[in-house]
C-alpha positions in Angstrom: -55.2 4.5 19.6 -52.4 6.6 19.8 -48.9 5.8 17.5 -46.2 4.6 19.5 -43.2 6.6 20.3 -40.6 5.7 19.0 -36.8 6.8 20.2 -35.2 9.1 17.3 -32.5 7.6 16.0 -29.0 7.8 17.7 -26.5 10.2 16.3 -23.5 9.6 15.2 -20.6 10.7 17.3 -17.9 12.9 17.1 -15.5 10.0 16.6 -17.8 8.3 14.1 -17.7 11.4 11.9 -14.0 11.7 12.0 -13.9 7.9 11.7 -16.5 7.8 8.3 -14.4 11.0 7.5 -11.2 9.0 7.8 -12.5 6.3 5.4 -13.7 9.1 2.9 -10.5 10.5 2.5 -8.8 6.9 2.5 -11.4 5.3 -0.4 -10.8 8.6 -2.5 -7.1 8.4 -1.9 -7.3 5.0 -2.8 -9.4 5.4 -6.4 -6.9 8.0 -7.3 -3.3 6.0 -6.9 -4.9 3.1 -8.4 -5.9 5.4 -11.2 -3.6 8.7 -11.5 -0.6 6.6 -9.7 0.7 8.3 -6.8 2.8 11.4 -8.8 -0.2 12.2 -10.4 -2.6 12.5 -7.7 -2.0 15.6 -5.7 -4.0 16.5 -1.9 -6.3 18.5 -3.7 -7.1 16.6 -6.4 -8.0 14.1 -2.9 -9.9 16.5 -1.0 -12.1 17.1 -4.1 -13.0 13.6 -4.6 -13.5 13.1 -1.3 -15.9 15.8 -1.0 -14.0 17.9 2.2 -11.5 20.5 2.3 -7.4 20.0 1.7 -7.3 21.0 5.0 -9.1 18.4 7.0 -7.1 16.0 4.7 -3.8 17.7 5.9 -5.6 17.9 9.3 -6.1 13.9 9.5 -3.0 12.3 7.5 -0.5 15.1 7.4 1.0 13.9 4.7 0.5 12.1 1.5 3.4 9.8 2.1 1.3 9.1 5.6 -1.8 8.7 3.2 -0.6 6.6 0.9 0.4 4.4 3.8 -3.4 4.1 5.4 -4.1 3.5 1.8 -2.1 0.2 2.1 -3.4 -0.4 5.4 -7.0 -0.1 4.0 -6.3 -2.3 1.0 -4.3 -5.0 3.1 -6.5 -5.2 6.4 -9.8 -4.1 4.3 -12.4 -2.2 5.7 -15.3 -3.7 7.6 -13.4 -5.5 10.5 -9.6 -3.9 9.5 -8.1 -6.5 11.1 -4.6 -7.7 10.7 -4.1 -11.0 8.1 -3.3 -12.8 11.6 -6.5 -11.8 12.8 -8.5 -12.8 10.4 -11.0 -15.4 9.9 -9.2 -17.2 7.2 -6.3 -16.8 8.5 -8.0 -18.5 12.0 -9.4 -21.2 9.9 -6.5 -21.9 7.5 -4.1 -22.7 11.0 -7.3 -24.7 12.6 -7.5 -27.9 9.3 -5.7 -30.6 9.7 -6.1 -31.2 5.8 -3.8 -29.2 3.9 -5.3 -29.3 0.2 -8.5 -27.4 2.6 -5.7 -25.4 4.3 -4.2 -23.8 1.2 -7.9 -23.3 -0.4 -8.4 -20.8 2.1 -5.0 -19.3 2.9 -5.5 -18.7 -1.7 -9.1 -17.3 -0.8 -7.3 -14.2 2.3 -4.3 -13.7 0.4 -6.4 -13.1 -3.1 -8.6 -11.1 -1.1 -6.3 -9.0 -0.3 -4.0 -8.8 -3.5 -7.1 -7.9 -5.3 -7.7 -4.6 -3.3 -3.9 -4.0 -3.2 -2.8 -4.9 -6.4 -3.9 -1.8 -7.7 -2.0 0.2 -5.8 1.0 -1.5 -6.7 1.5 0.7 -10.3 1.5 4.1 -7.7 5.5 4.3 -8.5 5.1 3.7 -11.8 2.9 6.5 -12.7 4.9 10.1 -13.4 8.6 11.0 -14.4 10.5 10.4 -11.8 13.4 8.8 -12.1 13.7 5.1 -10.2 16.9 4.0 -8.8 16.9 0.0 -8.1 19.5 -0.8 -5.6 20.1 -5.1 -6.3 22.3 -7.2 -4.6 23.3 -9.5 -7.4 23.6 -13.3 -5.5 19.9 -11.9 -4.1 17.7 -16.0 -4.9 14.5 -14.2 -3.3 14.1 -11.5 -6.1 16.9 -12.0 -8.4 19.1 -9.4 -10.8 16.2 -10.4 -13.2 13.4 -8.6 -12.0 15.1 -5.4 -11.7 15.9 -6.0 -15.1 13.0 -6.8 -16.3 11.3 -3.6 -13.9 13.8 -1.6 -16.3 12.3 -3.4 -20.0 9.3 -2.5 -18.5 9.4 1.5 -17.3 12.0 2.3 -19.8 15.1 4.8 -18.8 13.8 6.1 -15.7 14.7 2.7 -14.3 18.6 2.6 -12.8 19.7 -0.7 -11.3 22.4 -0.4 -9.1 24.2 -3.6 -8.6 26.1 -5.0 -5.0 28.5 -7.4 -5.8 27.6 -10.8 -4.4 25.2 -9.3 -1.7 22.4 -11.0 -0.5 18.7 -10.2 -0.8 19.0 -9.5 3.6 20.8 -6.5 1.4 20.2 -3.3 3.9 21.1 -5.1 7.5 24.0 -7.0 6.7 25.4 -4.5 3.8 24.1 -0.9 4.6 27.6 0.8 4.1 27.6 -0.6 0.5 23.8 0.6 -0.4 25.3 4.4 0.9 27.9 4.4 -1.1 25.9 2.4 -4.4 23.2 5.4 -3.7 25.9 8.6 -3.4 28.0 7.0 -6.4 25.0 6.6 -8.4 23.9 10.5 -7.4 27.4 11.5 -8.2 27.6 10.6 -11.4 24.1 12.1 -13.0 
């Protein structure tokens, strides 16, 4: 009896290979941004970690900030099925659940998975030596001034806090002129 012929494995399409390359670059950037911070990571570092030419990184993402944005997408949306949180299975279970405790458990599990991936990226801005300017509304009850002070204490003299008296959390849409003036005054004072 002759052996059964099997069909050859399908070769990945050009689109599949491009997607795999972008994913590899994104994973490499994620690891490096978490380890070294944004300022401490170069596009060359990312290319080397991903095993591609630096031109490939620039072709796929154009700029380091665009790659950082994609890295955040990767952290929030996940790798397997990149869906916004409201389209992920945990969210559907949560909104359909009549029992508040069970719904809350679904939310904690889903948001917890996102935070587990995204939290290591939060330190990217703290790495390096670049100055950090925090424009702080003094009447903000969502992100109160004490948060800016704690950031200043944690990171040190690189952080400058510029306060906008009487402004609330929606500072940028409510008072763009005040923000612009505070930033320009701060730059002039240096």
